[in-house]
Every structure is written in structure tokens, then in C-alpha cells.
N, C-alpha and C positions, 0 to 999 in steps of 0.2 A: 519398510517406508509406504505408504499409503495414501493419497490425497484424494478427493472428493469433490469438488462443484456445483455450484449453483447459483443462478441467476435468481434475483428476485423478482419478487409480480408487478408488476403493473399500481400495484397501490404504492407500491416502497421505492420504488425504483428513481425517485426525487432527491432518494439520500444513500438507496444500499446499491454498491454497484455489484454484486454479488457476492456469495458466504463459501467457505471453505470450510473444510475439515481435513487435520492431519492427523496420523497415526506412526505414531515407527516405535519399533521392538526397543527389545533390549539394550542391545546390540549401540556404541556411544558410536554419532554420530557428530563432523565439528568440521562448520562451513562457516558464508557468510550468509548475509540476506544483505540483501538489492532490494532499495528503496525506489515506488512505484511514482511519486505523489500524491498518494492515499492517503489513509486517515483508517487505521484499524482499531475495532474493538476483541483485543484477543481476552477467550476463556482457557486456561489449561488446567485438563482433566488428569492432576496426578497425585501420587500418594504423595508426596513432600513434596516442596517448590524447585528443589535442587535438580530437575528431574530437565529442568530446562535452564543455565547458565548463560549471560553475555561477558565479553571482554573476558576485563580478568573477575574470572569465577566468580558475580555478581548472579547472585539467582533473582529469577524473574518472578514475579506475584504471578496468583493466581488464575487472577485476572488484571485487567490493567487496560491503557489507550495507548495506540504509537504514537509516538511526536514524530512531528516532521525532518528528517532530515536529509541530507547532501550528501553523506558517504553512507557505505555500507558498515554492519553491525556484524562481528561475527558470535554465531548462535553457536554451541553445545547442548544436547543434547546425551544425559547421563542414563537414562532408566529409560524404560515402559512409558507411553505419555501419548496423551490423547486431544488436539486442542481443536475448536471454534473459531471461526476468523469470521469478522464482520468486513466486508471492504464497505469500506466509506468513503463519497468525495467530500475532503476535506473543506470546502470553504460551505460546502451545506451545510454539515455536520458542525461547527463552528458556530454557524450563528443562529440553528437549530435549538443547540442547548445552551448559546451563549454561554459559550469559554472562546478564551485563546491559544493557542498549542506553539509551545516556544521548545525550538532543540536543548537539549542540555549536554553539558559533555560530561557529565556525572553521571545523568537516571535519561538514559532516552525512549522514557513510557513514561505515559503518567495513571495515579490509580484515583483518581476523581471519579463521586459517585454519581453518575447519569442516570437513575432511578429510583434516586430519591426512596432510599433505604430499604429497594424492593427488591427481593432477594433472588436476583437472576442468577448469577452463578450456580445456586441452592436449584432451581426450577431445570434449570440445560443440564444442569449435570446427572441426575436420575432421569432422564431424558434418555433412552437406552439407543438410538439411531440418528444418525446426520437427516433427514426429511422431518421426523419429529422436533429434533430441534430447533430446525430452520422454521418451522410450523407453528411452532412456540414463540419465536422473533418476531415473527409475522403480525402477529395477530398483535401481541405488545404494541407493535408502532400504531399500527389502524387503530384499537380501543384506546387510545388515547388521541387519535388524530391529529401526529406531532407534523403529517405531512399534506392533508387536506387543504390548508388554505396556504400554505408557500410558493411561495409565487421566485422563481430565478430571478435576480437582481444583474449589475452588470460586473460585479466578485464573479460570482456562480456561473454568468454568459462566457467572461476569457478565462474564466480556471478551466471549462470543457472546450474550448476550443484549443486548447494548448492538450487538455488530455490528451485530446483524440485527435494528434497532428500527429508528425512524424519529428517533431521537434524544430522543424525548420520553418519556420515561420517569425517576424518579424513584429514585436510589441508594437511598435510604431504603428502601424499595417492596423493590429488590433483595436485601440487606443483610439483610432479618428475617429470616430463615430460616437462613443463613451461622451455624456456628459458634462460627469466628473471631471474636475479637472488634473491634470497626470501627477501630479504629485502629492493629494489626496488620494486617489486609487493608486498607486503605488503602497503608499500606505496602509490603505485600510486591504489591501490583497494579500501584505504580510501580515498583517494581524489576525487574518482570517483564514490564509493559507499555512500559516508559520514560515514559509519563506517564502521571496522576493518571483516577481514572474522570471527571470532571466534564469536560476536557481532550478525551478522547476522546468523550463525550458531542456536544460542539461538534461535531468533527470526523462524527463521525455522522450527525446533523444536517445542516449546510454540503455533504455529499455525496447529501444525500433532497433536500433543495432544488434539487439542481444536477440531478439525476434527473427531480424531478417537470415542473421548467422547459424542461429537451428533449422533453418528450413531449408539454409545450401549443405550439400557433398563438401563442397569447396572454397574455405575462406577468400577471400577477396578484397583488401583493405582499400588497395587503393581506389574499388568500386564502392567501399561503405562512403569513405571521405566522397566520392562523388555525389551518390544519391542523398545522402546526408544533411550535405550543404556543410561539411566544415570547410574550414580556410584552405589548410592544410593536412596532412599527416598527423605532424609535430601536436595540433589544436585536435586532434582526435584521438590522439592516444593521452594527450594532460586532463581530458572532460573523462576518459573514461576511466582511467585511474584516478581519478580526484575520485571516482563516485563510487567505483566496483572495488578496490582499494588494490588491481594488479592492473600489467598491459594488457592490450586485446590477445596475442598471444599469448600471454602467461594463459589468462582466463580460457580463453579457447582452446589450446590445448592440453588444456586436464580435465579431467572424470567430472559431468557437472551434474551428477544424478542429484547429490543433495544439498548443493545449490540454488537448483531446480527445487527441487524439496522445501526447500526452506522460503524462499521467495517467492512460493505460491508460482511458480512458473509447468507446473508439468502438463497442467489442461490447458491447452488458453479459450477453449471452447467451451462453458458449461453451458446444463444443458437450464432451460429458463423453471423458474418453481411452479408448477402451476397451485394460486392457493385457492 
């Protein structure tokens, strides 16, 4: 298993956080994908679409958009596969492309055509390196002038405040200076991001815990509860298990290489793409 990361250029970082390429060998891997609050455009360059399976052996399409989720998803890679993934800011993505993302119990992905019949998948597949694919995708966004006039609105600002936090901020404090009616804001936020502010906070906090525990040789869950502002240890365990699908003890005491690979956690400091 191998992962490569590149941050987006200054021209596209209003939408794109970073690019990710995952390559797996012929050996079979099965583990969870842990949601992180972003939307992703996924292009799977495989010989057949059975190379990636989810949950009850549902084949993943060759290219799709991940839908917002508040729980982990079991993924199986059964053959050699290579994936090019564009990690995007959810609130910007939905507004820019004028679509709404909703979590589905049956299919946690969408195959909406964002490129108006432009053969993006085939063009990317024909390129041989990760840098070439990033350069091509960046050029497409820049040439289409999709981001030139884009201005962050209140939904974008609150979304980014939550994503850049440890998941321990209060929504009421974020909304104090908003011009929008709180009820309207909550409705529009869910339409744009696919999940509520409260659900996004839970996801961000669990990912912060994961990063915190990855950096420590010894786990101290009492310290995590205190530093991450959970009410108590039961609250921490409940939220963690709901999103990850395992208790913290079960998760952090097993081998995590595959789940880190599938969730894009193998590198937290991608280099900046120079366009």
C-alpha cells in the first residue's frame, strides 16, 4: 500500500484541500474508511469495478462523489487498484456545483456528472503520474474560471471554523455574529454540507482524537476526555464508536495501517503543489 499527497495550489484552494493518490498491491485489504467532514471526488483506475467493494460486497463505481456520512464504512480492496482522489471543502463544493449531498443508507456515494460530459475520468486515467493528474485537474478548474469570483459566505465560514477546530467549539458562539436567522442557517448548513453542525463537530473531534493518539506512544483516554472537552468517558466512547464503529480501546490497540491508508491518514503534511 502506498499513498501520495499534494496540497492544492493558491488558485484552487478555495475548493480543494489536497490531492491524494492511493495504490494497493494484489493482496486483499479490508478495513474501515473513517469520515473527516470533507467531500471527495474519487477516480478508481482499475481493470474491473470489483477491485473496490463496500459493506455487503457492493462494487464501487469507477468514479464517484463521496456523500456526507456520520459513520465509518467498511471497504475491501480485492485486487491491484490505483485511486486519484480530490479532497474538497463540502460547503464550497455543493454551492459551486449547485448540488445537494444527502447520506444514503443504500449507496454512500453519488455518480452525478460534474463535468458536463467532459471525459475527466478517461483523461486522468491516461496520465501516468500523480503530479500529471494534479496538474491536469488544476488546469481544468483554472481554465473554467470556477473559482475566480467565488466569495465565502456565512455557511463556508462556519464550516471552516469547525473544520479548523478540535471539535470543541460551541455552535452558539459561532452564530452570535451571523446575520442569518439561526433556524434558516441550520437548514441551509445541512443542505450545503449534508450533515448538521453538531454532527460535523463530532466527526472533527473524533479525527482530532485519532491524530492526537497517533502522535503518542501511550494512550491516556482520561487525558483525551479532558483535553477534547467530552462530558465524561462514556460520552467519549459513545461518540467514538458511533463514528468509527469500534470503541477507542478496540480501535487503537489493533493494527491501523490499512484503516489509515483507506482514510488518507498516512501523511498529515502533504507538500504544496506548485502550479
